C-alpha positions in Angstrom: -136.7 1.3 8.9 -137.4 -0.3 5.6 -134.5 1.5 4.0 -132.2 0.3 6.8 -133.3 -3.3 6.2 -132.8 -2.9 2.4 -129.4 -1.4 2.9 -128.4 -4.3 5.2 -129.5 -6.8 2.6 -127.7 -4.9 -0.2 -124.5 -4.8 1.9 -124.7 -8.5 2.6 -125.2 -9.2 -1.1 -122.2 -7.1 -2.0 -120.0 -8.7 0.7 -121.1 -12.2 -0.6 -120.2 -11.2 -4.1 -116.8 -9.9 -3.1 -116.1 -13.1 -1.2 -117.0 -15.1 -4.3 -114.8 -13.0 -6.5 -111.8 -13.3 -4.1 -112.3 -17.1 -3.9 -112.4 -17.4 -7.7 -109.2 -15.3 -8.0 -107.5 -17.4 -5.3 -108.5 -20.6 -7.2 -107.2 -19.2 -10.5 -103.8 -18.3 -8.9 -103.6 -21.7 -7.2 -104.4 -23.4 -10.5 -101.7 -21.3 -12.4 -99.1 -22.1 -9.8 -99.9 -25.8 -9.9 -99.7 -25.8 -13.7 -96.3 -24.0 -13.6 -95.0 -26.6 -11.1 -96.3 -29.5 -13.1 -94.8 -28.3 -16.4 -91.6 -30.3 -17.1 -88.4 -28.3 -16.8 -84.9 -29.4 -18.0 -82.1 -28.0 -16.0 -78.6 -28.7 -17.3 -75.4 -28.2 -15.3 -72.5 -27.3 -17.6 -69.5 -28.0 -15.4 -66.3 -29.8 -14.6 -65.6 -32.7 -12.2 -67.6 -31.1 -9.4 -70.7 -31.6 -11.6 -69.6 -34.8 -13.2 -69.3 -36.6 -9.9 -65.6 -37.4 -9.9 -64.8 -40.2 -7.4 -68.5 -40.9 -6.4 -71.2 -43.2 -7.9 -73.4 -41.7 -10.6 -76.3 -41.5 -8.3 -74.2 -39.5 -5.8 -73.3 -36.7 -8.1 -74.6 -33.2 -7.5 -77.0 -33.3 -10.5 -78.4 -36.6 -9.4 -78.8 -35.6 -5.8 -80.3 -32.2 -6.8 -82.9 -33.9 -9.0 -83.8 -36.2 -6.2 -84.2 -33.3 -3.8 -86.4 -31.4 -6.3 -88.6 -34.4 -7.0 -89.0 -34.9 -3.3 -90.6 -31.4 -3.3 -93.0 -32.5 -6.0 -91.2 -30.5 -8.7 -91.1 -31.9 -12.2 -87.5 -31.1 -12.9 -84.9 -33.2 -14.8 -81.3 -32.3 -14.0 -79.0 -33.1 -16.9 -75.3 -33.8 -16.0 -73.1 -32.0 -18.5 -70.0 -32.1 -16.2 -66.7 -33.2 -17.7 -63.8 -33.9 -15.3 -60.8 -31.7 -16.0 -62.7 -29.2 -18.1 -61.8 -25.5 -18.1 -63.9 -22.6 -19.2 -62.5 -23.0 -22.7 -63.6 -26.6 -22.8 -67.0 -25.7 -21.6 -67.3 -23.1 -24.4 -66.4 -25.8 -26.9 -69.3 -28.0 -25.6 -72.1 -25.5 -25.6 -73.6 -26.5 -28.9 -73.5 -30.1 -28.1 -75.2 -29.5 -24.7 -78.0 -27.4 -26.4 -79.0 -30.6 -28.4 -80.6 -31.7 -25.1 -82.9 -28.6 -25.3 -82.5 -27.5 -21.7 -84.8 -24.8 -20.4 -82.2 -23.6 -17.9 -78.4 -24.0 -17.7 -76.4 -23.6 -14.6 -72.8 -22.8 -15.6 -70.4 -24.3 -13.1 -66.9 -23.8 -14.5 -63.6 -22.1 -13.6 -62.2 -24.4 -10.9 -59.7 -25.9 -13.2 -58.7 -22.6 -14.6 -57.9 -21.4 -11.1 -56.1 -24.6 -10.1 -53.8 -24.3 -13.1 -53.2 -20.6 -12.6 -54.7 -19.7 -16.0 -55.3 -16.1 -16.8 -58.6 -14.9 -15.1 -59.1 -12.5 -18.1 -59.3 -15.5 -20.4 -61.6 -17.4 -18.0 -63.9 -14.4 -17.8 -63.9 -14.1 -21.6 -64.8 -17.7 -22.0 -67.6 -17.6 -19.5 -68.9 -14.4 -21.1 -69.1 -16.2 -24.5 -70.9 -19.2 -22.9 -73.5 -17.0 -21.3 -74.0 -14.9 -24.4 -74.4 -18.1 -26.5 -77.0 -19.6 -24.1 -79.0 -16.4 -24.0 -79.0 -16.2 -27.8 -80.4 -19.7 -27.8 -83.2 -18.5 -25.5 -82.0 -20.5 -22.5 -82.3 -19.2 -19.0 -78.8 -19.0 -17.4 -77.7 -19.3 -13.8 -74.1 -18.9 -12.8 -72.2 -20.8 -10.0 -69.1 -19.0 -8.7 -65.8 -20.4 -7.7 -62.9 -19.1 -5.5 -59.2 -19.2 -6.5 -56.6 -21.0 -4.4 -54.8 -18.4 -2.2 -51.3 -19.7 -3.1 -51.3 -17.6 -6.3 -51.4 -14.4 -4.3 -54.1 -11.8 -3.4 -54.0 -10.0 -6.8 -54.8 -13.2 -8.7 -57.5 -14.2 -6.2 -59.1 -10.8 -6.3 -59.2 -10.8 -10.1 -60.5 -14.3 -10.4 -63.0 -14.3 -7.6 -64.6 -11.1 -8.9 -65.2 -12.2 -12.4 -68.4 -14.1 -11.5 -70.1 -11.1 -10.0 -69.1 -9.0 -12.9 -70.6 -11.4 -15.4 -73.8 -11.9 -13.3 -74.3 -8.1 -13.2 -73.5 -7.7 -16.9 -76.1 -10.3 -18.0 -78.5 -9.9 -15.1 -78.3 -13.6 -14.3 -78.7 -15.3 -10.8 -75.4 -16.0 -9.1 -74.7 -18.7 -6.5 -71.4 -17.2 -5.1 -69.4 -20.3 -4.3 -70.3 -23.8 -5.5 -68.3 -25.5 -2.7 -69.8 -23.4 0.1 -69.7 -25.4 3.3 -67.5 -28.1 1.9 -64.2 -26.6 0.7 -61.2 -27.5 2.9 -63.2 -29.7 5.2 -61.4 -33.0 5.4 -64.6 -34.9 6.5 -66.5 -33.8 3.4 -63.8 -34.3 0.7 -62.0 -37.2 -0.9 -58.4 -37.9 -0.2 -57.3 -35.4 -2.8 -58.8 -32.6 -0.8 -60.5 -31.1 -3.9 -63.5 -33.3 -4.7 -66.4 -33.8 -2.4 -67.3 -37.2 -1.1 -70.9 -38.3 -0.8 -71.4 -36.4 2.4 -69.9 -33.3 0.8 -72.2 -33.7 -2.2 -75.2 -33.7 0.2 -74.0 -30.5 1.8 -73.5 -28.8 -1.6 -77.1 -29.8 -2.6 -78.5 -28.7 0.8 -76.9 -25.3 0.4 -77.7 -25.0 -3.3 -81.3 -26.0 -3.0 -82.8 -22.7 -1.8 -81.1 -20.9 -4.7 -82.4 -23.4 -7.2 -86.0 -23.5 -5.9 -86.2 -19.7 -5.7 -85.0 -19.3 -9.3 -87.2 -22.2 -10.5 -90.2 -20.3 -9.1 -89.0 -17.1 -10.8 -88.6 -19.0 -14.0 -92.1 -20.5 -13.8 -93.6 -17.0 -13.1 -91.9 -15.5 -16.1 -92.5 -18.3 -18.6 -95.9 -19.2 -19.7 -95.8 -21.7 -22.5 -97.1 -25.3 -23.1 -94.9 -28.2 -22.1 -92.6 -29.7 -24.7 -94.2 -32.7 -26.6 
């Protein structure tokens, strides 16, 4: 009887200790997650007019609306707009060093639409994007890739070659790929400006809404993989 009581007390003490340990571990994990989310992150979008915000006010561009959506979630993320209207993949490659002066932690590469609209060689576009990604990775920057689809008026062979280059590059460099930057907006008259190519403010909101889960998931992955003090 005495042994039974002693065993019961011992078991209770062990259970209490285990609960305490689990609570401590939970608090440590919560603290680490909170720290990761509070650490400032610079996300730059290297792109063309779709990033630059052609035809809309500065506060209505994709980078501006994306930053607002992230801050609404309590995320300490600054989204830097490195979009230049009319830029091709070649133009983007020329600007990489200039963009790196902002010291971004992450760069989303959104280029290729103008290459496709002009019917430029997909091989050259792929080569330029390859060089951009390689350069960013050499600089120690995390890279995300935003895909684009070619206009169908250049024929199925051109479309197949162009559309597939983003997946090939994403697999080659093991970078996250958002398949189509204009998902949910392309060819919708109500969501585009009169030229049928550039999103209006409503279209921008759709792009950000569709893009947000991709961005938040990869921000969480970034925070989990990077443990370093915030920049001074």
